[in-house]
C-alpha positions as CSV (number, residue, x, y, z in Angstrom):
1,M,126.3,106.2,123.2
2,Y,123.9,106.5,121.0
3,S,123.9,105.7,117.3
4,Y,123.4,109.0,115.6
5,L,122.5,110.0,112.7
6,E,123.4,111.9,109.7
7,F,121.7,115.6,110.6
8,E,123.3,114.8,114.0
9,K,126.9,115.0,113.5
10,P,127.2,118.2,114.9
11,V,126.0,116.4,118.4
12,A,127.9,113.0,117.6
13,D,131.0,115.6,117.1
14,L,130.4,116.7,120.8
15,E,129.3,114.3,122.3
16,G,132.2,112.3,121.1
17,K,134.6,114.9,122.2
18,I,132.6,114.4,126.3
19,Q,133.7,110.8,126.2
20,E,136.9,111.5,125.8
21,L,137.7,113.4,128.3
22,R,135.2,111.8,130.9
23,A,137.5,108.8,129.8
24,M,140.6,111.4,130.3
25,S,139.7,112.5,133.8
26,S,139.3,108.9,135.6
27,E,142.6,108.2,134.9
28,E,144.7,108.8,137.6
29,D,147.0,111.6,136.2
30,G,145.4,114.3,137.9
31,V,143.8,116.2,134.4
32,G,140.8,118.0,135.8
33,T,138.6,118.6,132.6
34,S,135.2,119.1,134.5
35,D,134.6,123.1,133.5
36,E,135.3,122.1,129.8
37,V,133.1,118.7,129.4
38,S,130.4,121.5,131.5
39,R,131.1,123.4,128.4
40,L,131.2,121.0,126.0
41,E,127.9,119.8,127.1
42,K,125.7,123.0,127.2
43,R,127.6,123.3,123.2
44,A,125.6,119.8,122.5
45,S,122.1,120.3,124.3
46,D,121.9,123.7,122.7
47,A,122.9,122.3,119.0
48,L,121.3,119.1,120.1
49,R,117.6,121.5,120.9
50,E,118.4,123.5,117.1
51,I,118.2,120.6,115.3
52,Y,115.2,119.0,116.9
53,A,113.6,122.3,116.7
54,N,113.6,122.8,112.8
55,L,113.3,118.9,111.8
56,T,112.4,118.1,108.0
57,P,109.5,115.6,106.8
58,W,112.7,113.5,105.9
59,Q,114.4,113.7,108.9
60,K,111.7,112.9,111.7
61,T,111.2,110.0,108.9
62,Q,115.3,109.4,109.8
63,V,113.9,109.6,113.7
64,A,111.2,107.5,113.6
65,R,113.4,104.8,112.1
66,H,115.7,104.7,114.5
67,P,117.3,101.6,115.3
68,D,117.2,102.5,119.1
69,R,113.5,103.8,119.2
70,P,111.3,101.9,121.6
71,H,109.9,98.8,120.1
72,C,106.0,97.9,120.8
73,L,107.2,94.5,123.5
74,Q,109.5,97.6,125.6
75,Y,105.6,99.5,125.6
76,V,103.8,96.1,126.9
77,S,106.2,95.3,129.2
78,K,105.8,98.5,131.2
79,L,102.9,99.7,130.5
80,I,101.0,96.2,130.2
81,E,100.8,94.1,133.7
82,D,99.8,89.8,133.4
83,F,100.7,90.5,129.9
84,T,99.3,87.4,128.2
85,P,100.6,86.6,124.1
86,L,98.7,84.6,121.7
87,A,99.3,83.3,119.2
88,G,97.7,82.0,115.7
89,D,95.2,82.8,113.5
90,R,93.2,79.6,113.9
91,S,93.7,78.8,109.8
92,F,97.4,79.0,108.6
93,G,100.2,79.8,111.4
94,E,101.8,82.2,113.6
95,D,103.0,85.7,112.6
96,H,105.8,87.3,115.1
97,A,105.2,90.2,113.6
98,I,102.0,90.4,115.1
99,I,102.4,90.8,119.3
100,A,98.7,90.1,120.4
101,G,96.9,89.0,123.7
102,L,95.4,90.4,127.1
103,G,96.5,92.3,130.2
104,R,96.2,94.6,132.5
105,F,96.2,98.6,132.3
106,N,96.3,100.4,134.9
107,G,94.6,97.4,136.9
108,E,91.8,97.2,133.8
109,A,91.8,94.3,131.7
110,V,92.6,95.4,128.0
111,A,93.6,93.8,124.6
112,I,96.5,94.9,122.8
113,I,97.8,94.3,119.3
114,G,101.2,95.9,118.1
115,Q,103.4,95.4,115.3
116,E,107.4,94.5,116.7
117,K,110.2,95.3,114.9
118,G,113.0,93.4,117.2
119,E,115.8,93.9,118.8
120,D,118.8,92.6,116.9
121,T,119.5,91.6,113.6
122,Q,117.9,88.2,114.2
123,D,115.4,89.3,115.9
124,R,114.6,91.2,112.9
125,I,114.7,89.0,110.5
126,K,112.4,86.2,112.9
127,R,109.7,89.2,112.7
128,N,110.4,90.3,109.3
129,F,111.3,93.5,110.2
130,G,107.3,94.4,111.5
131,M,105.7,93.6,108.6
132,A,103.3,91.3,108.8
133,R,101.7,88.4,106.9
134,P,98.0,88.1,106.1
135,E,98.1,85.1,109.4
136,G,99.6,88.3,111.1
137,Y,96.1,90.5,110.3
138,R,93.9,87.5,111.3
139,K,95.5,87.1,114.1
140,A,94.9,90.5,115.0
141,V,90.9,90.3,114.0
142,R,90.7,87.0,116.4
143,I,91.8,88.9,119.5
144,V,89.5,92.1,118.4
145,E,86.5,89.4,118.3
146,M,87.5,87.9,121.4
147,A,87.8,91.3,122.9
148,D,84.8,92.5,122.1
149,R,82.9,89.4,123.3
150,F,84.2,89.7,126.8
151,G,84.1,93.8,126.6
152,L,87.9,94.5,126.4
153,P,88.8,97.7,125.0
154,I,91.4,97.4,122.8
155,I,95.6,99.2,122.6
156,S,97.1,99.6,119.8
157,L,100.7,100.4,118.6
158,V,101.6,100.4,115.3
159,D,105.3,100.5,113.7
160,T,105.4,99.3,110.6
161,A,106.8,100.3,106.8
162,G,103.2,98.3,105.4
163,A,101.9,94.8,104.9
164,Y,104.6,92.3,103.9
165,P,104.2,92.5,100.0
166,G,105.6,89.2,99.1
167,I,104.1,87.0,97.0
168,G,103.4,83.7,99.6
169,A,101.5,86.7,101.2
170,E,99.6,87.8,97.8
171,E,98.7,84.2,97.5
172,R,97.4,84.2,100.5
173,G,95.0,87.0,100.5
174,Q,97.3,90.3,102.2
175,A,94.6,92.4,101.1
176,E,91.7,90.4,101.7
177,A,93.2,89.8,105.5
178,I,94.0,93.9,105.8
179,A,90.5,94.8,104.8
180,R,88.7,92.6,107.2
181,S,90.7,93.8,110.0
182,T,90.4,97.0,109.6
183,D,86.4,96.7,109.4
184,A,86.8,94.8,112.7
185,F,88.4,97.4,114.2
186,L,85.7,99.7,113.4
187,G,82.8,97.6,114.2
188,V,84.1,96.9,117.4
189,G,81.8,97.9,120.5
190,V,84.9,98.6,122.6
191,P,86.8,101.6,123.5
192,T,89.7,101.3,121.1
193,V,93.5,103.4,121.4
194,S,95.9,103.0,118.5
195,V,99.2,105.2,119.2
196,I,101.7,105.2,116.3
197,I,104.7,104.9,118.0
198,G,107.1,104.3,115.1
199,E,106.6,104.6,111.3
200,G,102.3,104.4,110.2
201,G,103.2,102.5,107.2
202,S,100.4,102.5,104.2
203,G,97.4,99.4,104.6
204,G,100.0,97.7,107.2
205,A,98.9,100.1,109.8
206,I,95.7,101.4,109.4
207,A,94.5,97.7,109.6
208,I,95.2,97.8,113.5
209,A,95.0,101.9,113.2
210,A,90.7,102.1,112.8
211,A,90.7,103.4,116.3
212,N,88.6,105.8,118.2
213,K,91.1,108.1,119.1
214,V,94.5,107.4,117.3
215,F,97.7,109.4,119.0
216,M,101.5,109.6,117.3
217,L,104.2,110.3,119.1
218,E,106.1,113.7,118.2
219,H,108.5,112.2,115.4
220,A,106.4,109.3,114.3
221,I,105.2,108.9,110.2
222,Y,102.0,107.7,108.9
223,S,101.5,107.6,105.9
224,V,99.7,105.5,102.9
225,I,103.3,104.5,101.5
226,S,106.8,104.9,102.7
227,P,108.7,108.1,100.8
228,E,110.7,105.8,98.8
229,G,107.8,104.1,97.6
230,A,106.0,107.4,96.7
231,A,109.0,108.4,95.0
232,S,109.5,105.4,93.1
233,I,106.1,105.5,91.2
234,L,105.9,109.4,90.9
235,W,109.2,110.0,89.6
236,R,110.8,106.4,88.7
237,D,114.0,107.4,91.1
238,S,114.0,106.3,95.1
239,A,116.1,108.7,95.5
240,R,113.9,111.5,95.4
241,A,112.3,110.1,98.8
242,K,112.9,113.3,100.7
243,E,110.9,115.7,98.6
244,A,108.2,112.8,98.8
245,A,108.3,112.9,102.1
246,T,107.5,117.0,101.9
247,A,104.7,116.6,99.6
248,M,103.2,113.5,101.1
249,K,102.3,115.4,105.1
250,I,103.2,112.8,107.0
251,T,104.4,113.7,110.2
252,A,102.7,114.2,113.3
253,Q,102.2,118.3,112.8
254,D,100.9,118.0,109.7
255,L,97.9,115.3,110.2
256,L,96.3,116.7,113.4
257,R,96.4,119.9,111.5
258,F,94.6,117.2,109.1
259,G,92.0,116.1,111.8
260,V,93.4,112.3,110.8
261,I,94.7,112.1,114.5
262,E,93.3,113.4,118.0
263,G,96.6,114.0,119.7
264,I,100.4,113.9,119.8
265,I,102.9,112.9,122.4
266,K,105.4,115.0,123.2
267,E,109.6,112.9,123.1
268,P,112.2,114.2,124.7
269,M,114.8,116.4,123.3
270,G,116.5,114.4,120.7
271,G,114.4,111.6,120.2
272,A,112.2,108.4,122.1
273,H,115.4,106.6,122.1
274,R,117.5,109.0,124.8
275,A,114.7,108.5,127.1
276,V,112.9,105.4,126.6
277,D,111.2,105.2,129.9
278,D,109.9,108.9,129.7
279,V,108.7,108.1,126.5
280,I,106.4,105.4,127.5
281,N,105.6,106.6,130.7
282,M,104.1,109.9,128.6
283,T,102.4,107.8,126.2
284,G,100.8,105.6,129.1
285,Q,99.3,108.3,130.3
286,R,97.8,109.7,127.0
287,I,95.8,106.1,126.6
288,D,94.7,106.2,130.2
289,A,93.1,109.7,129.4
290,A,91.6,108.7,126.4
291,M,90.3,105.1,127.7
292,Q,89.2,107.7,130.8
293,E,87.5,110.0,128.0
294,M,85.1,107.1,126.1
295,A,84.4,105.4,129.6
296,G,81.2,104.5,129.8
297,Q,80.1,104.8,126.4
298,D,77.9,101.7,124.9
299,A,78.8,100.1,122.0
300,A,76.5,102.0,119.6
301,S,78.0,105.4,121.3
302,L,81.2,103.9,120.4
303,R,81.1,102.9,116.7
304,H,78.6,105.7,116.3
305,A,81.9,108.4,116.8
306,R,84.5,106.3,115.3
307,R,83.0,106.0,112.2
308,E,82.3,109.8,111.9
309,K,85.9,110.9,112.8
310,F,87.0,108.5,110.3
311,L,84.1,110.7,107.7
312,E,84.8,114.3,109.3
313,I,89.0,113.5,107.7
314,G,89.4,116.3,104.6
315,R,86.0,117.6,104.8
316,S,87.8,121.0,106.6
317,L,89.9,121.3,104.4
């Protein structure tokens, strides 16, 4: 059984009945339920398709935050061979919210940087729910510089509500660390591909997403601030987050239209959490296609294309 979101209640009710009927049919009482199960499965599938064909920006935000949505380490484990994690920023310490290291993608050596929210309560606390501190972004800079030195393409996986805004993080130079990470990505002379796999929140996201090619999963979000934060600033009322989500244009479909991203990676019906392997495979295929497109380009060309990509955003609006 899945964890259901509030707007998925009609599907939850139908799938709950399906589970009950299957439990009944497994008992040795001679009850035949296969026809009813098939009928309910079709109704559930139709209901799910109708719901997901008409998601609002706020509903997409909830899907992007779904607790069962595949996280960075799941992508790394399935897409990257011989992954070797690297820790520490060589200045303060280790930040478990940022995953970084080297490995092989389709046989080619690459550098990987991503944000990890964690799988269970203990892991989420350890990783600060994917909200990185300055040392996390300084670790990212270290890996980017290493990749540039050895000519390794960079893959980044973005999934954060934003950089951690705590006092300690601010005292250690959070804004400066984010700026330096963004600058490192913009100035690197190797191909860079970034995928927004869940939430892409504020500078905490752009710090590892200033890439040649940026893609988003179909129900991911990408914005300068969370809907709740925007509502609190604009209207002094975080309860108006639904209204803010609509006004901010945070969905993949909006951002593709604005030229902020290069493409959308389709999710299985019902969201990435309903078919994890499928969505990870599709993500890998899109990354591979982007890497092939940039293969053979020299450092100057890659930097120029990246610069023009970001300068072009908003010009045609």
